C-alpha positions in Angstrom: 190.6 125.7 123.6 191.7 122.2 122.8 194.1 122.3 125.7 191.2 123.1 128.1 189.2 120.1 126.8 192.2 117.8 127.1 193.0 119.0 130.7 189.4 118.9 132.0 189.2 115.2 132.9 192.6 115.2 134.6 191.8 118.5 136.3 188.5 117.2 137.5 190.2 114.1 139.0 192.7 116.2 140.8 190.0 118.5 142.0 187.9 115.9 143.8 190.9 114.1 145.2 190.1 110.7 143.7 193.4 109.1 144.7 192.5 107.2 147.8 194.9 107.3 150.7 196.2 103.9 151.7 194.7 102.7 155.0 197.6 100.6 156.3 201.2 101.9 155.8 203.1 104.2 153.6 204.8 101.4 151.7 201.5 99.9 150.6 201.4 99.5 146.8 198.7 101.2 144.8 195.7 99.0 144.0 196.1 97.8 140.4 192.8 96.0 140.3 189.8 97.1 138.2 187.3 96.6 141.0 184.9 99.5 141.3 185.4 101.8 144.3 182.5 102.6 146.6 182.7 106.3 146.2 180.0 108.6 144.9 182.3 111.2 143.4 184.3 108.6 141.5 181.0 107.0 140.4 179.9 110.4 138.9 183.2 110.9 137.1 183.1 107.5 135.6 179.5 107.6 134.6 179.5 111.1 133.0 179.2 111.2 129.2 179.0 114.0 126.6 175.3 114.3 125.8 174.2 115.4 122.3 170.5 114.5 122.4 168.2 116.0 125.1 164.6 115.8 126.2 162.7 119.1 125.9 162.0 119.0 129.7 163.5 122.2 131.2 166.0 122.2 134.0 164.8 124.2 136.9 166.7 127.3 137.8 167.1 126.0 141.4 168.9 122.9 139.9 171.0 125.1 137.6 172.0 127.3 140.5 173.0 124.2 142.5 175.3 123.3 139.6 176.7 126.7 139.4 177.4 126.9 143.1 179.5 123.9 142.7 181.1 125.4 139.6 182.2 128.6 141.3 183.7 126.5 144.1 186.3 125.1 141.8 190.0 125.6 142.4 191.2 128.9 140.8 194.3 130.9 140.8 194.7 133.3 143.8 191.0 133.0 144.3 190.6 135.6 141.5 187.5 133.7 140.2 188.5 135.0 136.8 185.4 134.0 135.0 182.0 135.3 134.1 179.0 133.1 133.3 175.8 133.9 131.3 173.0 131.3 131.3 170.4 131.1 128.6 167.4 128.9 129.4 164.7 130.9 127.5 163.9 129.1 124.2 163.1 132.4 122.5 166.4 133.9 123.6 168.3 130.7 122.5 166.6 131.0 119.1 167.6 134.6 118.8 171.2 133.8 119.5 171.2 130.9 117.0 169.6 133.2 114.3 172.3 135.8 114.9 175.0 133.1 114.7 173.7 131.9 111.4 173.5 135.4 110.0 177.0 136.2 111.2 178.5 133.2 109.5 177.1 133.3 106.0 179.8 131.0 104.5 178.8 128.2 106.8 175.9 125.8 106.6 173.0 127.1 108.7 172.2 123.6 110.1 175.8 123.2 111.2 175.7 126.5 113.1 172.3 125.8 114.7 173.2 122.3 115.6 176.3 123.2 117.4 174.4 123.5 120.7 172.8 120.0 120.3 169.4 121.1 121.4 170.5 121.6 125.1 167.7 123.4 126.8 170.3 125.3 129.1 173.4 126.8 127.6 176.1 128.4 129.8 178.5 130.8 128.2 181.8 131.2 130.1 184.1 134.1 129.6 187.7 134.5 130.7 189.5 137.5 132.1 191.9 138.8 129.4 193.9 140.4 132.2 194.9 137.2 133.9 197.2 134.7 132.1 195.7 131.6 133.8 192.0 132.6 133.5 191.4 130.0 130.8 192.5 127.2 133.2 190.2 128.6 135.9 187.3 128.5 133.4 188.1 124.9 132.6 188.1 124.0 136.2 184.8 125.8 136.7 183.3 123.8 133.8 184.6 120.5 135.1 182.9 121.1 138.5 179.7 122.1 136.7 179.6 118.9 134.7 180.3 116.6 137.6 177.7 118.3 139.8 175.2 118.1 137.0 175.9 114.3 136.6 175.3 113.8 140.3 171.9 115.5 139.9 170.9 113.5 136.9 171.5 116.3 134.4 173.4 115.6 131.2 176.1 118.0 129.9 178.3 118.7 127.0 181.4 120.9 126.9 181.5 122.9 123.6 183.9 125.0 121.6 182.0 125.5 118.3 179.5 128.1 119.6 182.5 130.1 120.9 184.1 130.1 117.4 180.8 130.8 115.7 180.1 133.8 118.0 183.6 135.2 118.3 184.3 135.0 114.5 180.8 136.1 113.4 180.4 139.3 111.4 177.9 140.4 114.0 179.9 139.2 117.0 179.4 142.5 118.9 175.6 142.2 118.6 175.6 138.6 120.0 178.0 139.4 122.8 175.9 142.4 123.7 173.0 140.1 124.5 175.3 138.0 126.8 176.5 141.2 128.5 180.0 140.2 129.6 182.0 142.9 131.4 184.7 144.8 129.5 187.9 142.8 129.4 186.3 139.4 129.3 186.2 137.1 126.3 183.9 134.2 125.6 186.0 131.0 125.8 183.8 128.0 126.6 180.2 126.7 126.7 178.6 124.0 128.6 175.1 122.7 127.5 172.9 121.1 130.1 169.6 119.1 130.0 168.1 115.8 130.7 169.7 113.2 128.5 167.7 111.5 125.7 170.6 109.1 125.0 172.9 106.8 126.9 176.2 106.8 125.0 178.8 104.2 125.9 182.1 105.3 127.3 184.9 105.8 124.8 188.3 104.2 125.5 190.9 106.1 127.5 194.7 105.5 127.2 196.0 105.1 130.8 199.5 104.7 129.2 199.6 108.5 128.8 199.8 108.8 132.6 203.2 107.9 133.9 205.2 108.2 137.1 208.5 110.0 136.9 211.0 108.1 139.2 
């Protein structure tokens, strides 16, 4: 799971092709300046933040489906589309799942379990195909596209692993997963919460020195 979260920003950048092609000649040096580029995709990438506080305002299903259409158009191995997604936007159903998660993890603090979704009014549960080695990467690419599309539509997002742990490790895991209804051979591996942001967190520092050319 950690690997997916680490790879997501780099995979998203590769996906949208954010390395501009030089306009003049092949020997032109890359632009080392920090001047902003006039590019809506890059703007969305650089503006996106993980949102942990949301307004109660629901996100329309039309908007969610626009986001999901972008999600399923992510790059994926051999076009296997080795994911399944289940979307919960019904508050009562969300409450039921949270209650079951609390009941299934009796050794954990209930507030910690309930709070792992950060009050996002829409929660997408993404499952990987256990029969395909690279399915987890495909799911990460799917989630990356979803979050960038949501940003472009004014919808905040957060990529989550805790609900996956609390569901898959729960004593009543089968009961919770039966509500989500994934096909046989699929395993929950990633969640993305969505909603209208009730906060504007600042960007956290990124270490560009971890990116190096090999000459």
